[in-house]
Every structure is written in C-alpha cells, then in structure tokens.
C-alpha positions as CSV (number, residue, x, y, z in Angstrom):
1,X,11.4,-14.1,-0.7
2,X,9.2,-12.3,0.8
3,X,5.9,-12.6,2.6
4,X,3.9,-9.7,3.4
5,X,0.6,-9.7,5.1
6,X,-1.6,-6.4,5.1
7,X,-3.9,-4.9,7.3
8,X,-5.2,-1.6,8.9
9,X,-8.1,-1.6,6.7
10,X,-11.8,-0.5,7.1
11,X,-15.0,1.4,7.3
12,X,-14.3,5.1,7.6
13,X,-16.3,7.8,5.9
14,X,-15.2,10.3,4.3
15,X,-12.6,12.7,5.0
16,X,-11.1,10.0,8.0
17,X,-8.3,8.5,8.3
18,X,-6.9,5.3,8.2
19,X,-2.8,4.0,8.8
20,X,-2.5,0.2,6.8
21,X,0.6,-1.7,7.8
22,X,2.1,-4.7,5.4
23,X,4.5,-7.2,7.7
24,X,7.0,-8.7,5.6
25,X,8.9,-11.7,6.5
26,X,11.5,-13.1,4.2
27,X,15.3,-12.2,3.5
28,X,16.5,-9.1,3.1
29,X,13.8,-7.0,3.1
30,X,15.5,-4.4,3.0
31,X,17.0,-3.5,-0.3
32,X,14.1,-3.8,-2.4
33,X,11.3,-0.8,-3.5
34,X,8.0,-1.4,-2.4
35,X,4.7,0.0,-4.0
36,X,1.4,0.0,-1.8
37,X,-1.4,-1.2,-4.7
38,X,-5.0,-1.0,-5.0
39,X,-8.1,-2.6,-6.9
40,X,-11.8,-1.8,-7.1
41,X,-13.8,-4.5,-8.5
42,X,-13.9,-4.5,-12.0
43,X,-10.7,-1.6,-12.5
44,X,-7.4,-2.0,-13.1
45,X,-5.3,-2.6,-10.3
46,X,-2.5,0.4,-9.5
47,X,0.4,1.6,-7.6
48,X,-0.5,4.2,-5.6
49,X,2.5,5.1,-3.2
50,X,5.5,3.4,-4.2
51,X,9.0,4.0,-0.9
52,X,12.2,3.1,-2.2
53,X,15.2,1.1,0.0
54,X,16.6,4.5,1.0
55,X,13.3,5.5,2.3
56,X,11.7,7.9,-1.0
57,X,9.1,8.1,-1.7
58,X,6.3,8.2,-4.8
59,X,2.9,8.8,-4.9
60,X,-0.3,8.5,-8.1
61,X,-1.4,12.3,-8.2
62,X,-4.7,11.1,-7.0
63,X,-2.9,10.6,-3.1
64,X,-0.7,13.3,-3.3
65,X,-0.8,15.0,-0.4
66,X,-3.0,12.9,1.4
67,X,-1.6,10.0,1.8
68,X,2.2,9.0,3.0
69,X,4.2,5.7,3.0
70,X,7.2,5.3,5.2
71,X,8.9,1.9,5.9
72,X,10.1,1.1,9.0
73,X,12.8,-1.8,8.0
74,X,14.1,-2.6,11.7
75,X,10.4,-3.8,11.9
76,X,10.0,-5.3,8.6
77,X,6.7,-3.0,7.6
78,X,5.2,-0.9,5.1
79,X,3.3,1.7,6.0
80,X,0.7,3.7,4.2
81,X,-1.0,7.3,6.3
82,X,-4.1,7.8,5.1
83,X,-5.9,11.6,5.5
84,X,-8.6,12.8,4.1
85,X,-10.1,10.0,2.7
86,X,-12.3,9.9,-0.3
87,X,-15.1,7.8,-1.2
88,X,-13.3,7.4,-4.5
89,X,-10.3,5.9,-2.1
90,X,-12.4,2.7,-1.6
91,X,-10.2,-0.9,-2.9
92,X,-8.9,-3.4,-2.0
93,X,-5.0,-2.2,-1.3
94,X,-2.7,-4.2,-1.8
95,X,1.3,-4.2,-0.7
96,X,4.0,-5.9,-3.2
97,X,7.9,-5.3,-4.0
98,X,7.9,-3.4,-6.6
99,X,9.7,-4.8,-8.9
100,X,8.3,-8.3,-9.3
101,X,4.7,-6.4,-9.9
102,X,6.9,-5.0,-13.1
103,X,8.2,-7.7,-13.9
104,X,5.2,-9.8,-13.8
105,X,6.0,-12.0,-11.4
106,X,4.1,-11.1,-8.1
107,X,1.9,-12.8,-6.3
108,X,-0.7,-10.9,-4.2
109,X,-2.0,-11.7,-1.2
110,X,-5.2,-11.1,0.0
111,X,-5.0,-7.0,0.7
112,X,-7.0,-5.2,3.3
113,X,-9.8,-3.7,1.3
114,X,-10.8,-0.2,2.4
115,X,-14.6,1.4,2.4
116,X,-14.9,5.1,2.6
117,X,-18.5,6.2,2.9
118,X,-20.1,9.6,1.7
C-alpha cells in the first residue's frame, strides 16, 4: 500500500506556473505507474498526466506542451510542472496509482487546489 500526499497548489494568474508534488510512503513505490488527476466542481475526475515506472509520460491533449510529469523514485515523489496555466485548469489535483484507479479500487486523498484567475 502507498500513502500519497499532494501539495503545491495555489492561486495564480493565467499564464503563471505551479509545481505540484505527490509524496509517497509505503513499499515498492517505484514499480507503480502514477497519475495526476484533476476534478473541477460538478465535473468528472480526469487523468491529465501519467508516468510509468521507467519515467515515460503521457498527457491529456488539453495539457500537452504545458504540463510535465516527472518522478524521483529515490525520493518517492511524483511532480507535475504546470506552465502557461489557463482558467480551465482550475480544479483539485490528485495523484494516485493508475492501476488502482482503473480497477475501481482507488482511494482519494484531499488533493491540492489549483485556481487560475483570468
């Protein structure tokens, strides 16, 4: 099992940047594909970026070219660098183990709020 704590959110103006961190504790973190998800009020949670255990990343089209996902397995941490932020990026951002989400077994923490003003 892995405990995940998100941080780094905040209030920024459009065009600004934030770097989110997902700190993990628990066993065998480095074998899991990890994802950053976001959910705006009244909207479905969506995967915005995923990263495989070897560091290969994938992105939703809406964030490709603006967001970069990375991981530091030695620090048990996954990052999401968000640049050129837009108001539509406003959401609560969560990290999780992708396989647990796909299996319908994920438990979600508090996430970190990202608010982008125009």
